[in-house]
C-alpha positions in Angstrom: 137.1 30.8 -90.1 140.7 31.8 -89.8 140.5 33.9 -93.0 137.7 36.0 -91.5 139.5 36.6 -88.3 142.6 37.6 -90.1 140.6 40.2 -92.0 139.3 41.4 -88.7 142.8 41.6 -87.2 144.1 43.6 -90.1 141.1 45.9 -90.1 141.6 46.7 -86.4 145.3 47.4 -86.9 144.4 50.1 -89.5 142.1 52.0 -87.3 144.4 54.2 -85.3 142.4 57.3 -85.9 139.7 59.4 -84.3 136.8 57.4 -85.8 138.1 54.1 -84.5 134.8 53.1 -83.0 133.0 53.6 -86.3 135.8 51.6 -88.0 135.2 48.6 -85.7 131.5 48.6 -86.7 132.1 49.1 -90.4 134.7 46.3 -90.6 132.4 43.9 -88.7 129.7 44.7 -91.2 132.1 44.1 -94.1 133.1 40.7 -92.5 129.4 39.8 -92.4 129.2 39.4 -96.2 125.7 38.4 -97.3 124.6 38.6 -93.6 125.3 42.4 -93.5 121.7 43.3 -94.2 120.5 41.3 -91.2 122.9 43.2 -88.8 122.0 46.5 -90.4 118.3 45.7 -89.8 119.1 45.4 -86.1 120.8 48.8 -86.1 117.9 50.4 -88.0 115.4 48.8 -85.6 117.1 50.6 -82.7 118.0 53.9 -84.4 115.5 55.8 -82.2 116.6 54.2 -79.0 120.2 55.4 -78.2 120.8 52.9 -75.4 119.6 49.8 -77.2 121.4 51.0 -80.4 124.7 51.2 -78.4 124.1 47.7 -77.0 123.4 46.3 -80.5 126.5 48.0 -81.8 128.6 46.6 -79.0 127.5 43.1 -79.9 127.9 43.5 -83.6 131.4 45.2 -83.6 132.8 42.3 -81.6 131.0 39.5 -83.5 133.8 38.6 -85.8 135.7 37.0 -82.9 132.8 34.7 -81.9 131.8 31.5 -83.6 128.9 29.1 -84.0 128.3 25.9 -85.9 126.1 25.6 -89.0 125.6 21.8 -88.9 122.4 19.7 -89.2 124.2 16.8 -87.6 124.8 18.9 -84.5 121.1 19.7 -84.3 120.4 16.0 -84.4 122.9 15.5 -81.6 121.1 18.0 -79.4 117.7 16.4 -80.1 119.1 13.0 -79.2 120.6 14.3 -76.0 117.5 16.2 -75.0 115.3 13.1 -75.6 117.7 10.9 -73.6 117.7 13.3 -70.7 113.9 13.5 -70.7 113.4 9.7 -70.9 116.0 9.1 -68.2 116.2 5.4 -68.9 120.0 5.3 -68.8 122.2 6.2 -65.9 124.3 9.4 -66.3 127.5 7.4 -67.1 125.5 5.4 -69.7 124.1 8.6 -71.2 127.7 10.0 -71.3 129.0 6.9 -73.1 126.1 7.0 -75.6 126.7 10.6 -76.5 130.4 10.2 -76.8 130.0 7.3 -79.1 127.5 9.3 -81.3 130.0 12.2 -81.4 132.9 9.9 -82.4 130.7 8.4 -85.2 129.1 11.5 -86.7 130.8 14.7 -85.5 134.4 14.0 -86.2 134.4 16.8 -88.9 132.5 19.3 -86.8 135.2 22.0 -87.1 134.5 22.2 -90.9 131.1 23.7 -90.0 132.3 26.5 -87.8 131.4 30.0 -88.9 131.8 33.5 -87.4 128.7 34.8 -85.7 128.9 37.9 -87.9 127.8 35.6 -90.8 125.3 33.5 -88.8 123.2 35.7 -86.4 119.9 36.9 -87.9 118.1 40.1 -87.1 115.1 38.6 -85.4 117.2 36.5 -83.0 119.4 39.4 -82.1 116.5 41.8 -81.5 114.8 39.2 -79.3 117.9 38.7 -77.3 118.6 42.4 -76.8 115.0 43.2 -75.8 114.8 40.3 -73.3 118.1 41.4 -71.7 117.0 45.0 -71.4 113.7 44.0 -69.9 115.4 41.9 -67.2 117.9 44.7 -66.6 115.4 47.5 -66.3 112.6 45.7 -64.4 114.3 43.3 -62.0 115.1 44.9 -58.7 118.3 42.9 -58.2 119.9 44.3 -61.3 119.4 48.0 -60.5 123.1 48.4 -59.5 124.4 47.3 -62.9 125.9 50.1 -65.1 125.5 50.1 -68.8 129.1 49.0 -69.4 128.6 46.2 -66.9 125.3 45.3 -68.5 127.0 44.8 -71.9 129.4 42.1 -70.5 127.4 40.6 -67.6 123.9 40.4 -69.0 123.6 41.4 -72.7 125.5 38.7 -74.8 123.3 36.3 -76.7 125.4 33.4 -75.6 127.8 32.6 -72.7 130.2 30.2 -74.4 131.5 29.8 -77.9 129.6 27.6 -80.3 126.5 27.7 -78.1 123.3 27.0 -80.0 121.6 30.1 -81.1 118.2 29.2 -79.5 115.8 31.0 -77.2 117.6 30.0 -74.0 116.5 33.2 -72.2 112.9 32.1 -72.3 113.6 28.4 -71.7 115.8 28.8 -68.6 113.9 31.7 -67.1 110.7 29.6 -67.2 112.4 26.4 -65.9 114.2 27.9 -62.9 112.2 30.9 -61.6 109.9 29.1 -59.1 112.1 29.9 -56.2 112.1 33.6 -57.0 108.3 33.6 -57.1 108.2 32.1 -53.6 110.6 34.5 -52.0 109.1 36.0 -48.8 109.8 39.7 -48.5 112.1 40.9 -45.7 114.0 44.1 -45.0 117.5 42.8 -45.5 118.1 40.2 -48.2 114.9 40.4 -50.3 115.5 41.4 -53.9 119.3 41.6 -53.6 121.4 40.0 -56.3 123.3 37.8 -53.8 120.2 36.4 -52.2 118.4 35.9 -55.5 121.4 34.1 -57.1 121.5 31.7 -54.1 117.8 30.9 -54.5 118.2 30.2 -58.2 121.4 28.2 -57.6 119.6 25.9 -55.1 116.7 25.5 -57.5 119.1 24.4 -60.2 120.7 21.9 -57.9 117.3 20.5 -56.8 115.9 20.2 -60.4 118.8 18.9 -62.4 119.9 16.3 -59.7 123.6 16.7 -60.4 125.3 13.3 -60.7 128.6 15.0 -60.3 131.7 16.0 -62.3 132.0 13.5 -65.1 134.4 14.0 -68.0 132.1 12.6 -70.7 134.3 13.4 -73.7 132.5 14.0 -77.0 130.9 17.4 -77.7 129.2 19.4 -75.0 125.4 19.8 -75.0 125.0 23.5 -75.7 121.3 23.7 -76.4 119.0 25.3 -73.8 116.8 22.3 -73.3 119.7 19.9 -73.1 122.0 21.8 -70.7 119.0 22.4 -68.4 118.5 18.7 -68.0 122.0 17.2 -68.2 122.9 15.6 -64.9 126.5 15.0 -65.5 129.4 17.0 -66.9 132.5 19.0 -66.3 132.9 22.3 -64.4 132.4 24.1 -67.7 129.0 22.5 -68.2 127.6 23.5 -64.9 129.2 27.0 -65.1 127.6 27.6 -68.5 124.2 26.5 -67.1 124.5 28.8 -64.1 125.6 31.9 -66.1 122.9 31.4 -68.8 120.2 30.9 -66.1 121.3 33.9 -64.1 121.4 36.1 -67.1 118.0 34.9 -68.3 116.6 36.3 -65.0 118.6 39.5 -65.0 121.3 38.4 -62.5 124.7 39.6 -63.7 127.2 36.8 -64.1 130.4 36.1 -66.1 132.9 33.3 -66.6 136.5 33.4 -65.3 139.2 30.8 -65.8 142.7 29.8 -64.8 144.5 28.2 -67.8 146.7 26.3 -65.4 147.1 26.3 -61.6 150.5 27.1 -60.3 151.1 23.6 -59.0 148.8 21.5 -61.0 148.7 20.2 -64.6 145.2 21.5 -65.4 143.2 24.7 -65.1 139.7 25.6 -63.8 136.6 27.5 -64.9 134.1 29.1 -62.6 131.5 31.9 -62.7 131.5 35.3 -60.9 128.5 37.4 -60.0 128.2 41.1 -59.7 126.7 41.7 -56.2 124.8 44.7 -55.0 127.8 46.8 -53.7 129.6 46.1 -56.9 131.7 43.3 -55.5 132.7 40.6 -58.0 132.1 37.4 -56.1 133.5 34.2 -57.6 132.0 30.7 -57.0 134.8 28.4 -56.1 133.5 25.5 -58.0 130.2 25.6 -60.0 126.7 25.2 -58.7 127.9 23.6 -55.5 129.6 26.8 -54.2 128.1 29.9 -52.8 129.6 32.9 -54.7 132.0 34.9 -52.5 132.4 32.2 -49.7 136.1 31.7 -50.2 138.2 31.0 -53.3 140.9 28.3 -53.2 142.9 29.9 -50.5 145.8 27.5 -50.8 146.1 27.4 -54.6 148.9 29.2 -56.4 147.5 31.3 -59.3 149.7 32.3 -62.3 147.0 33.9 -64.4 143.2 34.5 -64.3 141.3 35.5 -67.5 137.8 36.7 -67.8 135.8 35.5 -70.8 134.4 38.7 -72.3 132.2 39.6 -75.3 134.5 42.5 -76.2 137.6 41.8 -78.2 140.8 42.4 -76.3 142.4 45.0 -78.6 145.8 44.5 -77.0 145.7 40.9 -78.0 144.6 41.9 -81.5 147.6 44.2 -81.8 149.8 41.4 -80.6 148.4 39.0 -83.2 149.0 41.5 -85.9 152.5 42.5 -84.7 154.0 39.2 -83.7 155.9 37.3 -86.3 155.0 34.0 -84.7 151.8 34.7 -82.7 150.8 32.2 -80.0 147.0 31.4 -80.2 145.7 33.3 -77.2 141.9 33.7 -77.0 140.9 37.1 -78.3 137.9 37.7 -76.0 139.6 37.6 -72.6 140.5 40.2 -70.1 143.4 39.8 -67.6 141.9 39.9 -64.0 144.7 38.2 -62.2 145.2 41.0 -59.8 141.6 40.6 -58.6 142.4 37.1 -57.3 146.0 37.1 -56.1 149.0 39.3 -55.5 150.9 40.0 -58.7 154.3 41.4 -59.9 155.8 42.7 -63.1 159.0 40.7 -63.5 161.7 41.7 -66.0 163.7 38.6 -66.7 167.2 39.0 -68.3 167.5 37.0 -71.5 170.5 34.7 -70.9 169.8 31.8 -73.2 168.1 30.9 -76.5 170.6 32.3 -79.0 169.2 34.6 -81.7 165.5 35.1 -81.3 163.1 35.7 -84.1 160.5 37.8 -82.4 160.3 40.8 -80.0 157.8 38.9 -77.9 158.6 36.6 -75.0 156.3 34.1 -73.2 156.0 33.2 -69.5 155.3 29.5 -68.9 154.5 27.3 -65.9 155.6 23.7 -65.5 152.9 21.3 -66.6 154.3 17.8 -66.4 152.6 15.0 -68.4 150.9 17.4 -70.9 154.2 19.0 -71.9 157.1 20.2 -69.8 156.1 23.9 -69.9 152.8 25.6 -70.8 152.5 29.3 -71.9 150.2 31.4 -69.7 151.0 35.0 -71.0 153.2 37.0 -73.3 155.4 40.1 -72.8 157.7 42.3 -74.8 161.5 42.0 -75.0 163.1 45.3 -74.1 166.8 46.0 -73.7 167.6 42.3 -73.4 164.8 41.6 -70.9 161.5 39.7 -71.1 159.0 42.1 -69.5 155.8 40.7 -68.1 152.8 42.2 -66.3 150.5 41.1 -63.5 152.0 37.7 -63.0 150.8 35.7 -60.0 153.4 35.3 -57.2 154.7 32.2 -55.4 154.9 30.2 -58.6 157.6 28.5 -60.6 158.1 30.0 -64.1 160.4 29.9 -67.1 160.7 32.5 -69.8 160.6 31.5 -73.5 161.2 33.1 -76.8 160.8 32.2 -80.5 163.8 30.3 -81.8 164.3 28.9 -85.3 161.0 27.1 -85.3 159.9 26.5 -81.7 159.7 28.2 -78.4 163.1 27.9 -76.5 164.0 28.8 -72.9 165.6 32.2 -72.7 166.1 32.2 -68.9 166.7 29.8 -66.1 163.6 28.6 -64.3 162.7 31.1 -61.6 160.4 31.4 -58.6 158.4 34.6 -58.4 158.4 34.9 -54.7 155.5 36.1 -52.5 157.1 39.6 -52.3 157.5 39.8 -56.0 161.2 39.2 -56.0 162.7 36.7 -58.5 164.8 33.7 -57.4 166.5 31.9 -60.2 167.2 28.2 -60.1 170.8 27.7 -61.2 172.3 24.3 -60.5 175.9 24.0 -59.3 177.3 21.5 -61.7 180.6 21.3 -59.7 178.9 20.2 -56.5 176.9 16.9 -56.5 174.7 15.3 -53.9 172.6 12.2 -53.2 168.8 12.4 -53.2 166.1 10.1 -51.8 162.6 10.5 -53.3 159.4 9.1 -51.8 156.8 11.0 -53.8 156.3 12.6 -57.2 153.7 15.2 -56.1 153.1 17.4 -53.0 151.3 16.0 -50.1 147.9 17.4 -49.2 146.7 17.7 -45.6 144.6 14.6 -46.1 147.6 12.6 -47.3 149.7 13.6 -44.4 146.9 12.8 -41.9 146.3 9.3 -43.4 150.0 8.6 -43.3 150.1 9.6 -39.6 147.4 7.1 -38.9 150.0 4.3 -39.3 151.7 5.5 -36.1 151.0 3.0 -33.3 149.7 0.4 -35.7 150.7 -3.2 -35.0 151.2 -6.4 -36.9 150.2 -9.4 -34.8 150.2 -13.2 -35.3 148.1 -15.8 -33.5 146.9 -19.4 -33.6 143.4 -18.7 -32.3 140.9 -17.1 -34.6 139.8 -14.6 -31.9 143.5 -13.5 -31.5 143.3 -14.2 -27.7 146.8 -15.4 -28.0 148.0 -12.6 -30.2 151.6 -11.6 -30.2 152.8 -8.3 -31.5 155.7 -8.7 -33.9 155.8 -5.1 -35.2 154.8 -1.7 -33.9 155.0 1.2 -36.3 156.8 4.2 -34.8 158.1 5.9 -37.9 155.4 6.3 -40.6 158.1 6.5 -43.4 158.1 2.7 -43.5 159.8 0.7 -46.3 157.8 -1.1 -48.9 158.6 -4.5 -47.3 159.0 -4.7 -43.6 160.9 -7.8 -42.4 159.3 -10.0 -39.8 160.7 -12.8 -37.7 157.9 -14.6 -35.8 157.9 -18.3 -36.7 154.8 -20.1 -38.1 151.3 -19.0 -37.2 147.9 -19.4 -38.8 146.4 -15.9 -38.2 148.0 -12.6 -39.1 146.6 -9.1 -38.9 147.2 -5.4 -39.0 145.7 -3.7 -35.9 145.3 0.0 -36.2 146.0 2.3 -33.3 143.0 3.6 -31.4 141.3 6.5 -33.1 142.6 5.6 -36.6 139.6 3.5 -37.8 142.3 1.0 -39.0 142.8 3.1 -42.2 145.1 1.6 -44.8 145.1 1.2 -48.5 146.8 -2.2 -48.9 148.0 -5.1 -46.8 150.0 -8.0 -47.9 151.9 -10.9 -46.2 154.9 -12.2 -48.0 157.3 -15.2 -47.9 161.1 -15.1 -48.0 161.0 -14.4 -51.7 158.6 -11.5 -51.2 155.9 -13.4 -53.0 152.4 -12.8 -51.6 151.0 -15.5 -49.4 147.4 -16.5 -50.2 144.8 -16.8 -47.5 141.3 -15.9 -46.5 140.6 -12.2 -45.6 139.4 -11.7 -42.1 138.6 -8.6 -40.0 137.1 -7.2 -36.9 133.4 -7.2 -36.4 131.6 -4.4 -38.1 134.0 -4.1 -41.1 132.1 -4.0 -44.4 132.9 -6.8 -46.8 133.9 -4.3 -49.5 136.3 -2.6 -47.1 138.0 -5.9 -46.3 138.4 -6.7 -50.0 139.9 -3.3 -50.6 142.8 -4.1 -48.3 143.9 -6.8 -50.7 142.8 -5.6 -54.1 146.1 -4.0 -55.2 144.4 -0.7 -55.8 146.1 2.2 -53.9 143.0 4.3 -54.2 140.6 2.0 -52.3 141.0 1.5 -48.6 140.1 -0.5 -45.5 138.4 1.5 -42.8 135.8 0.8 -40.2 133.1 3.0 -38.6 134.6 2.3 -35.2 137.6 4.4 -34.4 139.2 2.0 -32.0 140.2 -1.7 -32.3 139.9 -1.9 -36.1 141.9 -4.6 -37.7 142.1 -6.6 -41.0 144.2 -9.7 -41.7 144.4 -13.2 -43.1 143.6 -16.7 -42.1 146.4 -18.7 -43.8 144.5 -22.0 -43.4 147.6 -23.5 -41.7 150.5 -22.4 -39.6 152.6 -20.3 -42.0 155.8 -18.3 -41.7 155.6 -14.7 -42.8 158.9 -13.1 -43.7 157.7 -9.6 -44.8 154.6 -7.5 -44.4 153.6 -4.7 -46.8 151.4 -1.9 -45.3 150.4 0.9 -47.6 148.9 4.0 -46.1 145.9 5.7 -47.7 147.0 8.4 -50.1 146.5 10.0 -53.5 148.6 7.2 -55.2 151.5 9.6 -55.8 153.9 7.8 -53.5 156.7 5.9 -55.2 155.3 2.4 -56.0 157.4 -0.7 -56.4 156.9 -2.2 -59.8 156.2 1.1 -61.5 158.4 2.4 -64.3 160.0 5.8 -63.8 162.7 8.1 -65.0 164.5 10.9 -63.1 165.2 14.3 -64.5 167.1 17.4 -63.4 167.5 20.8 -65.0 171.2 21.4 -65.9 170.7 25.0 -67.0 169.7 24.3 -70.6 167.1 21.6 -70.3 166.1 18.4 -68.6 168.8 15.7 -68.2 166.9 12.4 -68.1 168.0 9.0 -66.8 167.0 5.8 -68.7 163.7 4.3 -67.6 163.8 1.9 -64.7 161.5 -0.1 -62.5 161.2 0.8 -58.8 162.1 -1.9 -56.4 161.2 0.0 -53.3 159.0 2.9 -52.2 162.1 5.1 -52.1 164.2 6.1 -55.1 167.8 6.9 -54.6 169.9 9.0 -56.9 173.6 10.0 -56.8 175.6 12.8 -58.4 172.7 15.2 -58.6 173.8 18.9 -59.0 173.2 20.9 -55.9 170.5 23.6 -56.2 168.9 22.0 -59.2 165.2 21.5 -60.2 164.2 17.8 -60.2 161.3 15.8 -61.6 160.3 12.2 -61.2 158.1 10.9 -64.0 155.9 7.8 -63.6 155.1 5.9 -66.8 152.8 3.4 -65.1 150.1 5.3 -63.4 148.7 8.8 -62.7 149.1 12.2 -64.2 150.1 14.3 -61.2 153.8 15.2 -61.1 155.6 18.3 -59.9 159.3 19.4 -59.9 161.0 19.9 -56.6 164.3 21.0 -55.0 166.1 19.6 -52.0 167.0 22.1 -49.3 170.3 22.2 -47.4 168.6 20.4 -44.5 167.4 17.6 -46.9 163.8 18.9 -46.9 161.8 18.8 -50.1 160.6 22.1 -51.7 157.8 21.4 -54.1 157.3 23.8 -57.0 
């Protein structure tokens, strides 16, 4: 596969002439090898129809950058998946496990069977796909606003994702999910508009496939039409592919966009976008569950957004040919960042890295567990500066260049501020400060709200099971409580946490401890109306399960010790995302000293606050948890002691 793409890159780089368009087509036909006659048959078939000929040409001249699998084992996998979905004898998680196990056993060498489409697509399939796409475009009232150039990207392609099975998905999906369109009642406002029709089809998809939810099944995705139309579980990419293929099969223009990494999260996201009647490009925030255009992650920070296109990005091809050490960017993507967020064009002075071996630089975001920094785009080095274009603002970045054998930082980390200015993070190694850390990740609104529910909560002891003789031994007034709160109340049989009115008693964990901070065993008890599972959750050691009641007032959970027992400490853990510092977890602490991360030896937390001395002022810091979780972000401490998460 790599050999054919290299041929394509070199071919494109040689076509700086007036007949460049002819050259793209000719080199694609050359790359087709024995399959050339199939592609030429398509061009001959449409020689008398200029519009369809141009469409066929568009598909063929970009084919060398698209791939499929030629593998009988993969066909067997699709048949197995489709049969499993039809029989529906297994739950979605069981289906997922079965398919993953089959992949592990039989498809471990799948990459050996990857071939460029230019050598795989046959004339009859391509003619069928082009004719079907044109019929939908020309005859459907909701696609009348689509220009020819838009048609080529939003409706025409014979597949929506790489390595999709070359089957007759247009027929399959248009038959399965067109009932709602046929039942539309004409009106004078919404009828036959793209926006309204998309929503009808979207709801039909939801009703018919019975989405189990997002489920990272592992293994290989089901990319056959019959399979993807019946799969009830999957990742965002699965539901997005299903939506785009279904929409296109019905003449509804749709395309796939993606963020390689969010600005403050370790992973990215994929969604679809529709082309509405006024020409608006309306993104669906999630997948089938979101109405396109009804808001798009207003609080997320976006470094880069790329659109997955059929056309090859010629700039990236030139970069791949020109760079001495090319980074493996996808060839068929268009930068659409400016359509989603405010951008800037930072020029970053190269102050580090020594002698660089390439004229290209890379802009990276912090990623955490999956690598300290992850590349999101490239730029040129000009006059000692790394120059980048259309970079999302309000995000932490670092510029990198090619060193002896790896990418090396060529700048200090910097924040591209909301107004497009650059703030460099440069620690003062001569000035040191102390730092207290309570979390390893920013707090969401929900986390803050759940922590606030502790305020007014009380710990009570009693010797009567109805707590008619209850004595309050602790009232929480500061929600930043220590891991173990000391108590001094003598011996009592019954102990409980009583939530303040309006809080539903919400907590993640409750524990009563002796003088050695060992948990005291007892029988869980609670207020009337508390579900047994909720009561167990308060004592299960899992920070992501919780105690909560339907009743907002008077909710409590506690323990019957069986006898009068002295409690020396109580542990109350608020509901959260499990990113608070947790006693017993193994951590290290890192700070950026100007050249890289300085890391402490690993240690075990003994409290829910970590304390560090002699940290350089103004530095970037990072707490890494080796025991649990993936979510970690760097931060800085302001002059007033506040935490600035980046």
